[in-house]
C-alpha positions as CSV (number, residue, x, y, z in Angstrom):
1,X,34.5,0.2,7.2
2,X,34.7,-2.8,4.8
3,X,31.0,-2.5,4.1
4,X,31.7,1.2,2.7
5,X,34.5,0.1,0.4
6,X,32.3,-2.8,-0.8
7,X,29.5,-0.5,-1.4
8,X,31.9,2.1,-2.8
9,X,33.6,-0.3,-5.2
10,X,30.1,-1.2,-6.4
11,X,28.6,1.8,-7.2
12,X,32.0,2.5,-9.0
13,X,31.4,-0.3,-11.3
14,X,27.5,0.8,-12.1
15,X,28.7,3.9,-13.3
16,X,30.1,3.5,-16.4
17,X,29.2,6.6,-18.2
18,X,32.3,8.7,-17.9
19,X,34.1,10.4,-15.3
20,X,31.9,12.6,-14.4
21,X,29.9,10.2,-12.7
22,X,33.1,8.4,-11.2
23,X,34.4,11.9,-9.8
24,X,30.7,12.3,-8.2
25,X,30.8,8.8,-6.6
26,X,33.9,9.5,-5.6
27,X,32.7,12.8,-3.8
28,X,29.4,11.0,-2.1
29,X,31.5,8.1,-0.7
30,X,34.0,10.4,0.9
31,X,31.3,12.5,2.3
32,X,29.4,9.4,3.7
33,X,32.9,8.5,5.8
34,X,33.6,11.6,6.9
35,X,30.3,11.2,8.7
36,X,30.3,7.6,9.6
37,X,33.7,8.0,11.1
38,X,31.8,11.1,13.1
39,X,29.2,9.3,14.5
40,X,32.0,6.6,15.7
41,X,33.2,9.2,17.8
42,X,30.0,10.2,18.7
43,X,28.9,6.9,19.9
44,X,31.8,6.4,22.2
45,X,30.8,9.5,23.7
46,X,27.6,8.9,24.4
47,X,28.8,5.4,25.7
48,X,30.8,7.5,28.2
49,X,27.9,9.7,29.2
50,X,25.3,7.0,30.0
51,X,27.6,4.2,31.6
52,X,27.2,1.7,29.0
53,X,30.2,-0.9,28.3
54,X,31.7,0.0,25.1
55,X,30.7,-3.9,23.3
56,X,26.6,-2.7,24.0
57,X,26.3,-1.8,20.6
58,X,28.8,-4.1,18.6
59,X,27.7,-7.0,17.1
60,X,24.1,-6.4,17.4
61,X,21.2,-4.3,15.3
62,X,18.7,-4.8,18.0
63,X,18.7,-2.7,21.2
64,X,15.6,-2.6,24.1
65,X,13.9,0.4,23.3
66,X,10.8,2.4,24.2
67,X,9.7,5.4,22.3
68,X,9.6,7.7,25.5
69,X,12.5,9.7,26.5
70,X,15.4,7.8,26.4
71,X,14.7,6.2,22.9
72,X,16.6,9.8,21.3
73,X,19.3,8.8,22.9
74,X,19.4,5.3,22.1
75,X,18.5,6.0,18.6
76,X,21.9,8.3,18.6
77,X,23.9,5.2,19.7
78,X,22.2,3.1,16.9
79,X,23.6,5.3,14.3
80,X,26.2,4.0,13.3
81,X,24.7,0.6,13.3
82,X,22.0,1.8,10.6
83,X,24.0,3.4,8.7
84,X,25.9,0.3,8.1
85,X,22.5,-1.5,7.6
86,X,21.3,0.9,5.1
87,X,24.1,0.8,3.1
88,X,24.6,-2.7,3.2
89,X,21.1,-3.0,2.2
90,X,21.9,-0.7,-1.0
91,X,24.7,-3.0,-2.0
92,X,22.4,-6.1,-1.9
93,X,19.6,-4.5,-4.0
94,X,22.2,-3.3,-6.5
95,X,23.2,-6.8,-6.8
96,X,19.6,-8.0,-7.6
97,X,19.2,-5.6,-9.5
98,X,22.1,-5.8,-12.0
99,X,22.5,-9.6,-11.8
100,X,20.1,-11.2,-13.8
101,X,21.3,-14.9,-13.0
102,X,19.9,-14.6,-9.5
103,X,16.0,-14.3,-11.3
104,X,13.8,-16.9,-12.4
105,X,10.7,-16.8,-14.0
106,X,7.6,-18.8,-12.0
107,X,6.1,-21.6,-13.6
108,X,2.9,-20.2,-12.1
109,X,2.4,-16.8,-13.5
110,X,5.4,-16.3,-15.6
111,X,6.7,-13.5,-13.2
112,X,10.2,-13.2,-11.7
113,X,11.1,-14.4,-8.5
114,X,14.6,-15.2,-6.9
115,X,16.6,-18.2,-7.4
116,X,17.5,-20.7,-5.6
117,X,21.3,-19.8,-5.3
118,X,20.1,-16.1,-3.8
119,X,21.3,-17.7,-0.6
120,X,24.5,-18.3,-1.4
121,X,25.2,-15.3,-2.5
122,X,23.6,-13.2,0.3
123,X,23.7,-15.6,3.4
124,X,19.6,-15.5,5.1
125,X,19.7,-14.4,8.9
126,X,17.3,-15.9,11.3
127,X,15.1,-13.2,12.5
128,X,12.1,-15.7,13.7
129,X,14.5,-17.9,16.0
130,X,13.8,-21.0,13.8
131,X,10.4,-20.6,13.5
132,X,8.9,-22.1,9.8
133,X,9.0,-19.1,7.1
134,X,7.2,-18.3,3.9
135,X,9.6,-15.8,1.8
136,X,8.3,-13.8,-1.2
137,X,10.0,-12.1,-3.7
138,X,9.5,-10.7,-7.1
139,X,10.7,-8.0,-9.6
140,X,9.2,-5.3,-12.3
141,X,10.1,-2.3,-14.3
142,X,7.8,0.3,-15.6
143,X,8.0,3.7,-17.8
144,X,6.2,6.8,-15.6
145,X,5.0,9.7,-16.2
146,X,6.6,11.3,-12.5
147,X,9.7,13.1,-12.8
148,X,12.9,11.3,-11.1
149,X,13.4,14.1,-8.7
150,X,9.9,14.6,-7.5
151,X,9.5,10.8,-7.6
152,X,12.9,10.9,-5.0
153,X,11.6,13.5,-2.8
154,X,8.0,12.0,-2.5
155,X,9.7,8.7,-1.5
156,X,11.6,10.3,1.4
157,X,8.3,12.1,2.9
158,X,6.4,9.5,4.8
159,X,3.0,11.4,4.2
160,X,3.3,11.5,0.4
161,X,4.6,8.4,0.0
162,X,1.7,7.0,1.7
163,X,-0.3,9.3,-0.7
164,X,1.3,7.0,-4.0
165,X,-0.2,3.8,-2.7
166,X,-3.8,4.1,-1.2
167,X,-4.4,0.8,-2.0
168,X,-1.3,-1.0,-0.4
169,X,0.1,1.6,2.1
170,X,-2.5,2.0,5.0
171,X,0.1,4.2,7.2
172,X,3.4,5.6,7.0
173,X,5.2,7.3,10.1
174,X,8.9,8.5,9.6
175,X,10.5,7.7,13.3
176,X,13.8,10.2,12.9
177,X,15.8,11.2,10.2
178,X,19.0,9.9,10.8
179,X,21.0,11.4,7.6
180,X,19.5,14.1,5.3
181,X,21.9,15.7,2.1
182,X,21.6,18.8,1.9
183,X,21.9,19.3,-1.9
184,X,19.1,18.8,-4.3
185,X,20.2,15.6,-5.6
186,X,19.1,14.1,-1.6
187,X,21.6,11.2,-2.0
188,X,23.1,10.1,1.2
189,X,19.5,10.3,3.3
190,X,18.8,8.1,5.8
191,X,15.4,7.8,7.8
192,X,13.7,5.0,10.1
193,X,10.4,4.6,9.3
194,X,7.0,2.7,10.4
195,X,4.8,1.5,7.5
196,X,1.6,-0.9,7.3
197,X,1.2,-2.2,4.4
198,X,-2.5,-4.1,3.4
199,X,-4.9,-5.8,1.2
200,X,-8.5,-4.4,1.0
201,X,-10.1,-7.8,2.7
202,X,-10.8,-8.1,6.1
203,X,-9.5,-11.8,5.4
204,X,-5.7,-10.5,5.1
205,X,-3.7,-9.9,8.0
206,X,-1.8,-6.0,7.6
207,X,1.8,-6.1,7.5
208,X,3.8,-3.9,9.7
209,X,7.0,-3.0,9.1
210,X,9.7,-0.6,11.2
211,X,12.4,-0.3,8.9
212,X,15.2,1.8,7.1
213,X,15.3,4.0,3.9
214,X,18.5,4.6,2.3
215,X,18.5,7.0,-0.8
216,X,21.8,7.1,-3.1
217,X,22.6,8.6,-6.6
218,X,24.9,6.0,-8.4
219,X,25.1,8.1,-11.1
220,X,23.7,10.9,-13.2
221,X,19.9,10.7,-12.9
222,X,19.8,7.1,-11.6
223,X,18.7,6.6,-7.6
224,X,18.5,4.0,-5.5
225,X,15.6,3.8,-2.8
226,X,16.6,0.7,-1.0
227,X,14.4,-0.7,2.5
228,X,15.0,-3.1,4.7
229,X,13.5,-4.1,8.2
230,X,15.2,-3.2,11.5
231,X,14.5,-4.1,14.8
232,X,13.6,-0.8,16.6
233,X,11.7,-2.2,19.5
234,X,12.6,-5.0,19.4
235,X,12.5,-7.1,23.1
236,X,12.7,-10.6,23.3
237,X,12.0,-11.4,19.5
238,X,10.9,-9.2,16.1
239,X,8.4,-7.1,16.5
240,X,6.5,-7.9,14.0
241,X,6.1,-11.3,11.8
242,X,7.0,-9.8,8.5
243,X,10.7,-9.3,7.6
244,X,11.9,-7.3,4.6
245,X,14.8,-8.1,3.0
246,X,16.4,-5.3,1.0
247,X,13.6,-4.0,-1.2
248,X,13.4,-0.7,-3.2
249,X,13.8,1.1,-6.5
250,X,16.1,2.1,-8.9
251,X,14.7,5.3,-10.6
252,X,16.1,6.9,-14.0
253,X,15.5,9.9,-15.4
254,X,14.3,9.8,-18.7
255,X,13.1,12.9,-18.9
256,X,11.9,16.1,-16.6
257,X,8.7,14.3,-16.9
258,X,9.1,10.7,-17.4
259,X,11.4,8.1,-15.6
260,X,11.5,4.3,-15.5
261,X,11.5,2.7,-12.2
262,X,12.4,-1.0,-11.6
263,X,11.2,-2.6,-8.3
264,X,12.4,-5.3,-5.9
265,X,10.2,-6.7,-3.2
266,X,11.5,-9.5,-0.8
267,X,9.9,-10.4,2.4
268,X,9.9,-12.9,4.5
269,X,6.7,-14.5,6.6
270,X,6.2,-16.3,9.6
271,X,4.1,-19.2,8.9
272,X,2.2,-18.8,12.4
273,X,0.4,-16.0,9.9
274,X,-2.1,-18.0,8.5
275,X,-4.1,-16.3,5.4
276,X,-7.5,-17.5,4.8
277,X,-7.5,-20.2,2.1
278,X,-9.6,-17.5,-0.5
279,X,-6.5,-15.5,-0.4
280,X,-3.6,-17.5,0.3
281,X,-2.3,-18.0,-2.7
282,X,-2.8,-14.7,-4.5
283,X,-0.5,-13.8,-1.2
284,X,2.0,-16.5,-1.2
285,X,2.7,-15.8,-4.9
286,X,3.6,-12.3,-4.6
287,X,0.7,-11.0,-6.3
288,X,-1.0,-8.8,-3.7
289,X,2.4,-7.6,-2.2
290,X,4.3,-8.0,-5.3
291,X,6.7,-5.4,-7.3
292,X,4.2,-5.4,-10.6
293,X,1.1,-4.4,-7.9
294,X,3.2,-1.2,-6.7
295,X,4.3,0.5,-9.9
296,X,1.1,-0.2,-10.8
297,X,0.0,1.8,-8.3
298,X,2.5,4.2,-8.9
299,X,1.7,4.5,-12.4
300,X,-1.9,5.0,-12.1
301,X,-1.1,7.6,-9.7
302,X,1.1,9.4,-11.8
303,X,-1.2,9.7,-14.5
304,X,-3.7,11.4,-12.3
305,X,-1.3,14.0,-11.6
306,X,0.1,14.8,-15.7
307,X,-3.9,14.7,-17.3
308,X,-4.8,18.0,-18.1
309,X,-8.5,18.7,-16.8
310,X,-10.5,22.0,-16.0
311,X,-10.2,22.9,-12.6
312,X,-13.6,22.2,-11.6
313,X,-12.9,18.1,-13.0
314,X,-9.3,17.9,-11.5
315,X,-11.4,19.1,-8.1
316,X,-13.8,16.2,-8.4
317,X,-10.7,13.6,-9.4
318,X,-8.7,14.7,-5.8
319,X,-12.0,14.2,-3.9
320,X,-12.7,10.3,-5.8
321,X,-8.7,10.1,-4.6
322,X,-10.1,10.9,-0.9
323,X,-12.8,8.4,-1.0
324,X,-10.8,6.0,-2.1
325,X,-8.2,6.7,1.0
326,X,-10.8,6.4,3.2
327,X,-12.3,2.9,2.1
328,X,-8.8,1.9,2.0
329,X,-8.1,2.7,5.9
330,X,-11.6,2.0,6.7
331,X,-11.3,-1.7,4.8
332,X,-8.3,-2.6,7.4
333,X,-10.7,-2.6,10.2
334,X,-8.1,-1.9,12.8
335,X,-8.2,-3.2,16.5
336,X,-7.7,0.5,17.5
337,X,-11.4,1.0,16.3
338,X,-13.9,3.1,18.6
339,X,-15.5,0.5,19.5
340,X,-14.8,-3.5,19.5
341,X,-15.2,-5.5,16.3
342,X,-17.6,-8.3,15.8
343,X,-17.4,-11.3,14.0
344,X,-20.7,-13.3,12.3
345,X,-19.4,-16.7,11.1
346,X,-22.4,-16.8,8.3
347,X,-19.7,-18.6,6.1
348,X,-16.2,-19.9,5.6
349,X,-15.4,-16.2,5.2
350,X,-17.4,-14.3,7.9
351,X,-19.0,-11.2,8.1
352,X,-16.9,-8.6,10.2
353,X,-18.0,-5.2,11.4
354,X,-16.8,-2.4,13.4
355,X,-17.9,0.9,14.7
356,X,-16.9,4.2,14.6
357,X,-18.0,7.9,15.5
358,X,-19.6,10.1,13.3
359,X,-17.7,12.8,13.6
360,X,-19.7,15.4,11.4
361,X,-23.5,15.1,12.4
362,X,-24.8,17.6,9.6
363,X,-24.9,14.5,7.5
364,X,-26.9,12.6,9.8
365,X,-28.1,13.1,13.6
366,X,-26.8,9.0,14.1
367,X,-24.1,9.1,16.4
368,X,-22.3,6.0,14.9
369,X,-21.0,5.1,11.3
370,X,-21.2,1.1,11.7
371,X,-18.7,-0.5,8.7
372,X,-19.2,-3.9,7.5
373,X,-17.1,-5.9,5.2
374,X,-16.8,-9.6,3.8
375,X,-15.0,-11.9,1.5
376,X,-16.9,-14.2,-1.1
377,X,-16.3,-16.6,-4.1
378,X,-18.5,-16.6,-7.7
379,X,-18.0,-18.9,-10.3
380,X,-17.5,-15.9,-12.4
381,X,-14.3,-14.4,-14.4
382,X,-13.7,-11.2,-12.4
383,X,-13.9,-8.7,-15.6
384,X,-17.7,-9.8,-16.0
385,X,-18.4,-9.5,-11.8
386,X,-16.6,-5.7,-12.6
387,X,-18.3,-4.8,-15.7
388,X,-21.9,-5.4,-13.7
389,X,-21.1,-3.5,-10.3
390,X,-19.4,-0.3,-12.3
391,X,-22.9,-0.1,-14.3
392,X,-25.1,2.6,-12.9
393,X,-28.1,1.4,-15.5
394,X,-27.2,-1.9,-13.7
395,X,-27.0,-0.8,-9.9
396,X,-30.9,-0.9,-8.5
397,X,-30.4,-4.8,-9.0
398,X,-28.3,-4.7,-5.7
399,X,-28.5,-1.3,-4.4
400,X,-31.0,-1.2,-2.3
401,X,-30.8,3.2,-2.1
402,X,-32.1,2.9,-5.8
403,X,-35.6,1.8,-4.9
404,X,-35.5,-0.5,-7.7
405,X,-35.1,2.6,-10.6
406,X,-32.0,2.4,-13.1
407,X,-29.4,5.1,-12.7
408,X,-27.3,6.6,-15.3
409,X,-24.0,8.5,-15.9
410,X,-23.9,12.4,-15.6
411,X,-20.4,13.1,-15.9
412,X,-17.2,11.1,-16.8
413,X,-13.9,11.7,-15.9
414,X,-10.7,10.1,-17.4
415,X,-7.8,9.5,-15.2
416,X,-5.3,7.7,-17.2
417,X,-4.8,5.7,-20.4
418,X,-6.7,2.3,-19.4
419,X,-10.4,2.8,-20.4
420,X,-11.8,1.3,-17.0
421,X,-9.6,4.1,-14.9
422,X,-12.3,6.7,-14.3
423,X,-14.4,9.1,-12.1
424,X,-18.0,9.4,-12.8
425,X,-21.2,10.8,-11.1
426,X,-24.2,8.9,-11.3
427,X,-28.0,10.1,-10.0
428,X,-31.6,8.6,-11.1
429,X,-32.6,8.1,-14.4
430,X,-35.7,9.3,-14.1
431,X,-37.1,12.6,-11.7
432,X,-33.5,13.1,-10.0
433,X,-34.2,15.5,-6.8
434,X,-32.8,18.9,-7.3
435,X,-31.1,18.9,-4.1
436,X,-30.8,15.2,-3.5
437,X,-28.0,12.8,-3.1
438,X,-25.8,11.9,-6.1
439,X,-22.7,9.3,-6.0
440,X,-19.3,10.1,-6.8
441,X,-18.0,6.6,-8.4
442,X,-13.9,5.7,-9.2
443,X,-13.0,3.0,-11.2
444,X,-9.5,1.3,-11.9
445,X,-7.7,-2.1,-12.2
446,X,-4.5,-3.5,-10.8
447,X,-2.6,-6.7,-10.6
448,X,-4.6,-7.6,-7.6
449,X,-8.1,-7.0,-8.9
450,X,-10.9,-4.6,-9.9
451,X,-11.9,-1.9,-7.8
452,X,-15.5,0.1,-7.3
453,X,-15.3,2.7,-5.0
454,X,-18.0,5.4,-4.3
455,X,-19.8,7.9,-1.7
456,X,-22.9,9.4,-1.5
457,X,-22.6,13.4,-2.3
458,X,-25.4,15.9,-2.1
459,X,-25.7,18.5,-4.7
460,X,-24.5,21.2,-3.1
461,X,-20.8,20.0,-2.1
462,X,-20.9,18.7,-6.1
463,X,-21.6,22.1,-7.3
464,X,-18.4,23.3,-4.7
465,X,-16.5,20.6,-6.2
466,X,-17.0,21.8,-10.3
467,X,-16.5,25.2,-9.2
468,X,-13.4,24.8,-8.3
469,X,-13.7,24.3,-4.4
470,X,-11.3,22.1,-2.6
471,X,-13.0,19.1,-1.0
472,X,-10.1,17.1,0.0
473,X,-10.5,17.6,3.3
474,X,-14.0,17.1,3.1
475,X,-15.1,14.7,6.5
476,X,-18.9,14.2,5.1
477,X,-17.3,11.0,3.2
478,X,-18.8,8.0,3.7
479,X,-17.7,5.6,1.1
480,X,-18.5,1.8,0.4
481,X,-17.3,-0.1,-2.4
482,X,-16.1,-3.5,-4.1
483,X,-12.5,-5.5,-5.0
484,X,-12.9,-8.1,-7.5
485,X,-9.9,-10.7,-8.2
486,X,-9.3,-13.6,-9.8
487,X,-9.8,-16.8,-7.6
488,X,-6.4,-19.0,-6.8
489,X,-8.0,-21.8,-9.4
490,X,-7.7,-18.9,-12.4
491,X,-4.0,-18.0,-11.4
492,X,-2.2,-20.4,-13.7
493,X,-2.4,-19.8,-17.5
494,X,-3.5,-23.4,-18.5
495,X,-6.4,-23.4,-16.0
496,X,-10.2,-23.5,-17.6
497,X,-11.8,-21.9,-14.7
498,X,-12.5,-18.6,-14.2
499,X,-14.1,-17.8,-10.8
500,X,-13.1,-14.6,-8.9
501,X,-13.3,-13.2,-5.0
502,X,-15.5,-10.2,-4.1
503,X,-15.0,-8.3,-1.1
504,X,-17.9,-6.5,0.0
505,X,-17.3,-3.5,2.3
506,X,-20.5,-1.0,3.3
507,X,-20.6,2.1,5.9
508,X,-23.6,3.4,7.0
509,X,-25.0,5.6,10.1
510,X,-26.8,3.9,12.5
511,X,-28.3,5.5,15.5
512,X,-27.6,5.3,19.3
513,X,-30.5,2.7,20.4
514,X,-29.3,0.1,18.3
515,X,-26.0,0.3,19.2
516,X,-26.2,-0.3,22.9
517,X,-27.5,-3.6,22.5
518,X,-24.1,-4.4,20.5
519,X,-25.7,-8.2,19.0
520,X,-28.5,-6.4,17.7
521,X,-26.0,-4.1,15.4
522,X,-24.5,-7.0,14.3
523,X,-27.2,-8.9,13.1
524,X,-28.5,-5.9,11.2
525,X,-25.0,-5.7,9.7
526,X,-24.8,-9.2,8.9
527,X,-28.6,-9.2,7.1
528,X,-27.7,-5.9,5.2
529,X,-24.6,-7.9,4.0
530,X,-26.1,-11.3,3.0
531,X,-28.9,-9.3,1.2
532,X,-26.2,-7.6,-1.0
533,X,-24.5,-10.4,-1.8
534,X,-27.3,-12.6,-2.3
535,X,-28.5,-9.8,-5.0
536,X,-25.4,-9.8,-6.5
537,X,-25.4,-13.4,-6.5
538,X,-29.0,-13.9,-8.4
539,X,-28.0,-10.9,-11.1
540,X,-25.0,-12.5,-12.1
541,X,-26.1,-16.4,-12.3
542,X,-29.9,-16.3,-12.7
543,X,-30.8,-18.7,-15.7
544,X,-26.5,-19.7,-15.3
545,X,-25.8,-22.4,-15.7
546,X,-23.0,-22.4,-13.3
547,X,-25.9,-21.1,-11.0
């Protein structure tokens, strides 16, 4: 109850706009207090029914759970503890948003990071049994073209939340709705969730979290959504090698269609998780998973939602979004793929590939689809590589599908205010076949890098999209693409060296005879990747002193 009083005081301090906000907070706090006391009574009742000692749920936020029939009653027992954890996370997050003295600009990239005195205010808990860890922190804010109430509603729906961040959130699931406010403001909602965050490179391990998400309206038009890790499946140690300290966002309604969103990310990582040297600085300096990237992705998706387009172009844009989602999901190259993964160590980064079944044989009779990916470094600025790879006139220099012929753009759909955010349809410049394959391609930029993602598309599918048919669930998508990031040497503003990291990922159909010989399939994939990478290097570096 002390925790609730502290939160109440903090919320009341932030509501300086008049008696209405204060009264609203007092009503909310009274409701939470009543609900908390009811859960305490239910906890005691469940302990008696299950024959558990009362001390079993005190002084600990972790029980040995499984996700079978017993987990429901176990979660019921933990409800009071989870509410306390959600309230504590909200209290800490509000303090981090309001107290500027806890933040300092990084000497490396001038982004905001937590000051060393943070631990004097919020003493750190050891979640990794004494193991060495690394902490990432970041803070940023943006004006977004998304209404505040709409944004809050999407954050409390795991599917919609994942759809807002296709390049960051690979998987999302609401395990249990612990509290759901019946009013439209969603204040007091508490969810237990699972999420997997990733970077679009096979060299960076995905981050899995079980976490609580607590939403509270701190005053009229302002919401705080706080996330904090929770040991949902803890046995002898943490379920994950990553721990999310109180993180999340403050959403302020500016108008019905505009909001200001401030974001904080604060994560602890077990150092046994070694990120590949090519991406280590990008990850460790909170660029890959930092607040700025979350907000830029949210801004990009928000601009897509409000842009005025004819229905046909909007359907093409939706199809491009589906291509991006499939590309992001496949590039994670999860260990739960249909068949084992294989790593061909052709250089320090290696070529990764995995195989999945072709679930739609309409496009190809080949029963399998191979996903092959690799990351390499290039001694060129990232914008130079990006401009080359998105140019249809130069596509034939690296894409064997072009048969040495230039392609050109036949449709261009802007998806936001940035000139490099767009969807295009491209086809051969000379003698394009009437019913032949075209390519749908999306380009955009975020703090991690530049993206070029594309998929073949036959004329019939394209005409269906242009005529307004919803193709968002089309199963014929075989996406491939590129992510181009600045390398670690380019992170410092004082650096004169401007290199880039290029992640290349392809999907291709493969016949059954080749799949039966797994090493042959791996060799074929490796040969394709090597050829494409060498073609890109030759096109960009030929005649250059950097060669």
